[in-house]
C-alpha positions, 0 to 999 in steps of 0.5 A: 500500499502506497499510503499518504505522503508524510507532509500531508499527515505531519500537521494532523499528527502535531495536533493529535500529539499535543492533545493526547500528551497535553500537560493539562490532561491526567494520565487516564485522560491521555490513555483514553485519548490515545486509545481513541486515536487507535480505533482505526484502522483495524487489524487484519480480519484473518488474524485471530485475537484472543485474551490470555494470561501468562505468568499472571499477566494479561496479554493479547495473543495475535495469530495471523493466518498461516502462522507457526504458533511455535514461533512467538514475538513477545511484543511490548507496546510504546507509550512512555511507560504511562500510556498505550496498551495491547489494543492500541498496538494490536494492528502493528503487532498483527502485521509484524507477526504476519510478515514473520510467520509467527504469533504475537503475544502483546503484554498488558504491563502495568503503567506508571505513575501508578506502577513505576519502575520496575513494575513493567519490567517485572510483568514483561519478564514474567510473560517471557519466562512463562512461555519458556517454562511452558516448553518454548525454547528461547530460540523460538522467541523474539523480544520486540517493542516500539518506543518505551517498549523497545527499551523494555524489550532490551531490559528484559534481555539484559536481565536474562543475560545477567541471570545466566538465562538464554537469550531470545533469537533476536531483539527487534527495536522500533524507534526505541527509547533507550536513554531516560537521563535528562541529557538533551538530544539533538533538535528534531524540528520535524518530529510531530509527536514527541518533545523534550518536555513530554519525554521528561514527564514520561521519565519522571512518572516511570522513574519515581526517583529511581536512578535514570542511569540504571541500565534497566531503565536506560539500556543504551548505557549497558554493557551489551556483550552476550545479548541476542542479535539486534534489529533496529529501525528508526525514523530520520525525523524522530526525536529519539533517532540518536538512541537507535544509532547509539544502540546500533553502534554499541551493539556492533562494538560489543560483537553483536549481529546488528541490522539497523535501518533509518527511514528518512523523512519519518517520525517517531513510531511511524510504524503504528500508522502502517496502511496510512503512512507511505513507507511504514508498510515496507519498514514493518514488512522488512522487519517482520521478514528479518524476525522470521529469519532469526526465528527459523534459525 
């Protein structure tokens, strides 16, 4: 699908981002606004979507037509650790899983500020461990996520490595937020959704006084040796593009296999508008194919 030119959508996204993440809105209000924005487009009709519970954590399971159920993408949604849900990201996960020929498990992890760090990490790790405890080899799983979910996926893998546990087949990071320290980023005037102020509010809510340099909240600062291969995608206009670049550079320096792609002219989390934004469909398809390749060994 060709989609619409980015220039056509950028002004509308600026308005939507300002409305969803308004500092005058409570977090529950922002969650409702984001959910409303993701009512359409719907996931593919051929995908079976059911509610499940793994490790005591509620999840959505998405099984595209023809998927191999023994290959699993554990998907962690974005939203700055404070908004978003499996429902807002079910279409993205369904398209990604369809391209990979796998099923996806979207984790409904607890959100800040009601549940600050390490609640989200505990929930994501519990789901992944439950899959492995059920007999699924780690090599048949991929940890994936967008924005904060990308950071969370990397944190799960870091924690597993440090505990001597097996790694997944790969880590798929979409426009990941990997550094929660207040270090200023390069200006991104064409980014329609995020700002330094919004990121600071997200970080404050999630950290709740915790050290922002902790590698489990800012994993770009971690020692990366021994992790799974990295599949990283970002947008050239994304305020967080440097996080993606830094993890790709750091991964290669640590001896990891790294595939990274930056799509020029697109913004933070453009993948969420697959079917609408020109370039998003191709990016998701390419990432899904790469995931499928790793899941097949």
